[in-house]
C-alpha positions as CSV (number, residue, x, y, z in Angstrom):
1,M,0.0,0.0,0.0
2,G,2.8,2.5,0.9
3,T,4.5,2.1,-2.5
4,N,1.5,3.2,-4.5
5,L,2.2,0.4,-6.9
6,Q,-0.3,-1.9,-8.5
7,Q,-0.2,-5.5,-7.7
8,P,1.6,-6.8,-10.9
9,E,4.5,-4.3,-10.2
10,V,4.8,-5.4,-6.6
11,S,5.0,-9.1,-7.8
12,I,7.6,-8.4,-10.2
13,G,9.5,-6.4,-7.7
14,M,9.2,-9.3,-5.0
15,R,10.4,-12.0,-7.2
16,T,14.0,-11.4,-6.4
17,L,13.3,-10.9,-2.8
18,R,11.6,-14.3,-2.6
19,E,14.0,-16.1,-4.8
20,N,16.8,-15.0,-2.3
21,N,14.8,-15.8,0.7
22,W,15.0,-12.2,2.0
23,V,11.2,-11.6,2.5
24,N,8.5,-13.3,4.5
25,E,5.0,-13.2,3.2
26,R,1.6,-14.0,4.8
27,D,-1.9,-13.8,3.8
28,V,-4.3,-11.5,5.6
29,K,-8.0,-11.8,5.2
30,V,-9.6,-8.5,4.6
31,G,-13.1,-9.5,4.8
32,G,-15.5,-10.4,2.1
33,K,-15.0,-13.0,-0.6
34,G,-11.9,-11.6,-2.2
35,R,-8.3,-12.8,-2.2
36,P,-6.4,-12.2,0.9
37,M,-3.9,-9.5,1.0
38,K,-0.4,-10.2,0.9
39,V,1.8,-8.8,3.7
40,Y,5.5,-8.7,3.3
41,K,8.3,-8.5,5.8
42,L,12.0,-8.4,5.4
43,G,13.4,-11.8,6.7
44,V,17.0,-10.6,6.8
45,P,18.5,-7.1,7.6
46,I,18.6,-4.6,4.8
47,G,22.3,-4.4,5.1
48,E,22.6,-7.9,4.0
49,I,20.5,-7.2,0.9
50,I,22.4,-4.1,0.1
51,K,25.8,-6.0,0.5
52,H,24.6,-8.6,-1.9
53,Y,23.8,-5.9,-4.6
54,E,27.1,-4.0,-3.7
55,D,29.1,-7.4,-4.3
56,V,27.3,-8.0,-7.6
57,K,28.1,-4.6,-9.0
58,N,31.7,-4.7,-7.6
59,N,32.2,-8.0,-9.4
60,E,30.7,-6.6,-12.6
61,A,33.0,-3.7,-12.5
62,A,36.1,-5.8,-11.9
63,K,35.1,-7.8,-15.0
64,T,34.7,-4.6,-17.1
65,M,37.9,-3.2,-15.9
66,Q,39.8,-6.6,-16.7
67,A,38.4,-6.4,-20.3
68,I,39.5,-2.7,-20.6
69,Q,42.9,-3.7,-19.4
70,R,43.0,-6.5,-22.0
71,L,42.0,-3.9,-24.7
72,K,44.8,-1.6,-23.5
73,D,47.4,-4.6,-23.6
74,I,46.3,-5.4,-27.2
75,A,46.4,-1.8,-28.2
76,A,50.0,-1.3,-26.8
77,T,51.5,-4.1,-28.8
């Protein structure tokens, strides 16, 4: 509710969190016959999630820098 996103957008955004077991979800009945509302809560500290993405980006940057260095080496010969 607090994100002002529609349900499909939330589902897409939550996929990675669920795949990495970073979030707990539970169903809450809101009355009537409709589907229950999903309530999500982080299952790990936010710092752990941030660290994961930091590591991913650092690894990507290192690979890019290695490729650039290879190009420099080729150009220097």
